N, C-alpha and C positions, 0 to 999 in steps of 0.2 A: 294403294296399287304398288306392286313391286315390279321391277324390271330387271331382266337378266340378259346376258349376251349369249348368242348361240352360233354354231357353225351351220351344220345341216340339221334342219328341224323336220321330223317326220310326224305328220298328223294322222294318227291311227296306228294301232298295234295289232291289226288283223293279219291275215296271210300275206297281203301285199306289203304293207308297211313294215311288219315284223321282219320279213325277209330282206327288204332294202337295208334296214339297220344292221341286220346280221351280216350281210354281204359287204357292207362298208368296212367291217372289221375294225382295225385300229385307227382308221381315219375318223371314226367316231360319229355319233349323231345323238340327238335328243329326241326321244319318243314321247309323244303326248297321246295318252290313251285313258279312257275311263276305267279300264281293267288292267291288272298287271300280268295278263296272260294273253297268248294267242290261241284261238280255238281252231283245231284241225277239223273243219266242218264235214269232210267226207266220212268221218267216223261217228258223227252225231247219231245216226240211227242205231248203231250198236251200243252207244251210251244210253239211249232211250230204252232199249230192250234189256239192259242189264248184262249184256255180254261183256262190255267193257266198263270198268270203273270210271265214272265221269271225270275224275281228276286226271285220268291218264290220257284223255283226248284234248287236254289243254297243255300248253307249254309256257312256263313262267318266262316273261320277257327278259328278266334280269339274267336268267340262265341261258336263254337263247341268244341274247345280244350282250355278252359280257363287257364289251367296250362302249356300250351306249348308256346314256343317262335316261332315266325314266321319270316322267312327271305325270301323275294321275290327274286328269282334267279333260276339258273339252274346249275346242277352239270355238270362239264366238265371232271374231272379226279378223280380217286380213288387210293390212295396209301395205300394198305393194310399193308405194312411193317411198315410204320410210323403212320398208323391210321390217315390219313388226307384225306379230300375231298376238292377239289378245285371247287369254284363256280364262276359263272358270275352273277353279280348283276348290277343294274343301276349305282352304284357308283364304279364299277370296279371289280377286282378279289379279292375274299376272300377265305382264307383257314381255314377250321374248323377241329379241332381235335375231335375224338369221342372215346367212349368206345364200343358202338355198333352202327352199321349203318344199317338201314332198307331201302332197295331199293324197291320202289313202284311207278315206273315211268309209269305204265299203258301201254296203247296201242294207236295206231293211226289207221286211216282207211287203210285197205289193198287195194292197187291199183294194176292194171295190165297194161302192156304196150299196152293198147288199143288206137289206133289212135284217137286223139281228146278228150280223157277222161279228161285230166288235163285242157284243154282249155274251154270245153263246159259243163261238168257235174258238179253237185253240191254235196258236201259231207253232211253227217248227223252224226256227232260225237260229236260236241261241242255246247255250248250255242250259240256261234256266228253263227255256221252253221244253227241252228234252227231258229234264228231270221232272218237271210238272206233268208232262204227258204220261210218263211212266207211272207216276203216283196216281194220276187220274184213271188210267186204264186198270190198275190193280184195285182201285176203289170201286170201279164198276163191277168187278168180279164179286166183291163183298156185297154190293147192292143186289146183284143178280141172285146170289145165294140166299139173301134175306127176302127176296121178292115174294109176294103172296099170290101173284097171278102169272100165267104164262105170258101175257102181253107185257107186263113189266119186266119179266126176265128177258124176253127177246129184245126189248128196248135197250136194256143195259148191255146186252151182248152184241149190239150192232154198232159198227164203227165206220164212219164215213170220212174218206180222205178226198179232198178236193185239190186237184193238181197231180198230173201223172208224169211229171218230170222225174229227175233223179231223186230229189228229196221225198216226193210223195210215194214213189214206188218202193224205195228202200226202207222208208219208215214203216209203211204198211207191212212189208214182208217181215221185218224184224219184230214188230210188235205182235203180229199174228203168231210168230214163233213163241214169243213170251206168253201170250194167252194160252196157247195150246199146251205148253209145258206147265203153266200154273194150274190148269184145270184138273190135273191129277190130284191136287190137294183139296178139291171141292167135289166130294162124292155126289152131291145133289145136282151138280151141273154136268156130269160126265156125258150124259146123253143129250145135252142141249146143243143145238146148232148155233154156231157163231155166224154173224152176217157182216162180211167185210165188203165195203162198197168203194170203188175207185172212180172218181168223176173227173172228166176233163173236156174242155171245149174243142180240143183238137180231134181230128179223125182217128188218131191212134195214140197209144201210150209211148212214152220215151221217143218223141219225134226227133231228138238230136242224134240218135244212133242209126246205123244201117237197118233197113227194113226187116231183113231176115232175123236180126237179133231182137228187134222190137216185137216181132211176131212170136218169137220163142218166149220172150218174157211174158207176153200176154197169155200164151198157152199154159205156161207154168203157173201163173197166178190163177187163171180160170180153173186149172186142175186142182188147185187148193181151195176152190169154192169162192174165190173173189168175184164179186159182181162188178164187172167193168162197164162203165157207162161213158162212151166217147160221144163226141158231138153233143155234149150235154153240159149245161151250166147250173150253178147253184143260184136259185131264185131268192131264197130267204132261209133264215135259221131261227128256229124256235128253241125254247128251253129244252125240249126233248124231241125235236124232230128237225129234219132237213127237207126242204121243198126244192125239187129239181125242175129244170125247164121242160122235161118230158112229161110233166104233170104228176109225177110220183111224189108222194109225201112219205118219207121214210122215218118211222119212229126210231130215234137214236139219242143217246145221251152223250155221244162223242162225235164231234165234227172237227176235223183237223184241216186247216187251211195251209196248203203248200204251193199255191198257184203263183209262183214267180216272185221276183224281187224288184225293187226300184232303188235308185241311188239315194244315199243318205240326204235327208232334207237340210243338213248342215251346209251342204254345197251352196245352197241358195243364199247363205249369209256372207259368203266370202267374196262376192263381187267378181267372180271369175266367169268366163264365157261358158254357157251351158247349152246343151241341146234340148229338144222338146221333151226328153225323158229325164231331165235333171242331171245328166252326166256331164262332167267337165270335158270340154273339147281340148284335145292335145294333138300336137304334131307327131309325125312318125318317130321323132326322137324322145317322145314322152314329155316334152316341155309344153306347158299350157300355151295355147294359141295366143300370140301377141303379148305375153307377159314374161318378162325376163326373170330368170332364177326361180321360177315356180314350176314344179313338175307334178304330174298326177298319174295314177295307175290304179288297177284293180277294178272292182265292181262298180265303183262310183265314177269311173272315167270312160269316155268314148275313145277307145284306143284303136287306131288304124294299124293293120298288120300288112306289111309289104309282101308277105307270103300268100296272102289272100286278098288281092287288090279289090277295092270297092266294098269290103266287108270290115266290120269291127269285131273285136274279140268278145266272145261270150263271157258271162260272169262265172268262170270256173277257177278252181285252185290251180289247175295245171297252167292256165294262161297267166294268172297272177304271178306265179313263181317265175315264169320266163320273162315277164315284164320287169319284175324286180331285179333279175340278173342284168338285163340290159340297162336299166336305170342306174343301178349301182355302178356299172362300168362307165356310164355317161358322166356321173358325178365325179368319178375319179379322173376325168379328162379325156377319155376315149369316146367322144360323142359320135354315135352312129344311130341310124334308124333301127327301130324294132322290127324284127322279122322272125316269125316262128311258125312252123308247120306242125300241127297237132300230131302227136305220136299215136294216139288212140283214145278210146273211151272205155270206161269200166263201170260196172254196177253189180251189187249183190242183190240176190232175190231170196234172202233168208239162208237158213242153214245148208251149207254145201252146194248152193246153187248160185250161179252168177253168169254174167255175160261180159265179154271183153273183146274189143276191137284193137288189135295190135298190128304192127307192120307185118303184112304177109299172112295174117290169120284172123279168123273170127271164132272165138271160143265161147262155149256155152256149157252149162251144167257145172260139174266139179272143176274142170280146168278153168272155166271163166271165173268161178268163185276164188280159186287159188291165186290166179293172176291178179285179181282185184285186190285181195288182201296183201299180196306181196308188194304191189305197186304202192299202196297206201303206207305200208310199213317203211318202204324205201324213202318216201317223201316226208315222213314224219321226222322233224328235227330232234336231235339229241339221242345219244345211245341209251341213256337212262330211260327215256320215254319209250323207245322201241322195245326195250327189255320188259318194261311193265306191261305193255300191250301184249307181247308174246306170252307173258305169264298169265294174263287174263284169258287169252285164247286157249292156252293149254289147260287151264283150270276148267274152262267150259266144256272141254272134251270129256272130262272124267267125273264132273260133279253136276248135279242138277242146278238149274237157274234159281237164284235167290228171288223170293217174291215179297220181301218186306216192303211195305208202303211207308215212305218217309216224308209224308206231306207236311209234317210239323218241323222238319229239319230247317234250322235257321229262323224259326219263329218260337223262341222260348217263352214260357210262362213268365208273366211279370212277377218280380219278387214280392212275396207277401200275399199273392192272390190265392 
């Protein structure tokens, strides 16, 4: 067991933790993260569809936080009395001392005990999920092209998305664009109908946004042939079918689960006060309730917002960034409560279509799409990453989408085999 000294220790290199370390600047911090990058999750659907190169939606933490130290590992124990954190790294167990520790472990996909879900459904939360989903969808086109019966072909060209929040709607829209573009290279499938199904237990899709924008999004998706099933849940998943609560059994080889997130289960190991959803309870200053020198923010924390009394922040990148700004200032000595009124909400609905709620306006169609892209580009850290994304977007305007399926990437053949 090794032991090292630390000042500010940031557990988690995601959007919240990465920005805290970045905003601390030369005051420095030590980031503990299992990966050496921060994922900009709002651009994940475009990475899945091939509009953006996957490497361009992640930001290396050493570039994003040049004054911070980075240690690849995971926190396993927190000793608030001795101010120590125990970590698991590739080289074994390490113990770090701290003056302040920031817990920003984020969230994972929220799953339910649905028969077959873990075995047959696909997630959409990480970069690996997005790459796997893209490869899976492209392989379904190959399977449809080789299918011997109309039933098999329809099964391969049916895609069920469960969860009609931002992640589900944007992922479905982007991937349907991918399939539509790819089908031009499959002469035998050009006349075949795709079946896209969007399922949600809520009475409408995108419940987080104003009703008029949500209704516009529903009309746009329905106009593209998307089968929207609201007030409906997923009952079970089979190898090649999804069974819904309305009694329908949909033959499909693709079921994507995007029905919400839950706090990282690592929170439960740290001995901090948690709410019923596993989120760390924090004061308005973002300090953990009743624990000195321990702070928390992001999707894994229950963050009260003085601008919306009685409510807690939703798990969005916009709120995580504002929390990070307040927390970095508090660590610098200017301790004030967190207060942030949301500026608006944005979402893309595929190529050249989007919705955006901004101060004084509700935009839809091309203006909504343009504002959404502009906002994400503005929030993406590092000029080099912004330029790479702009280059990808520009390339997609003039060239057809790449349809190479790279499922073997990262899984090389064993030498001598």
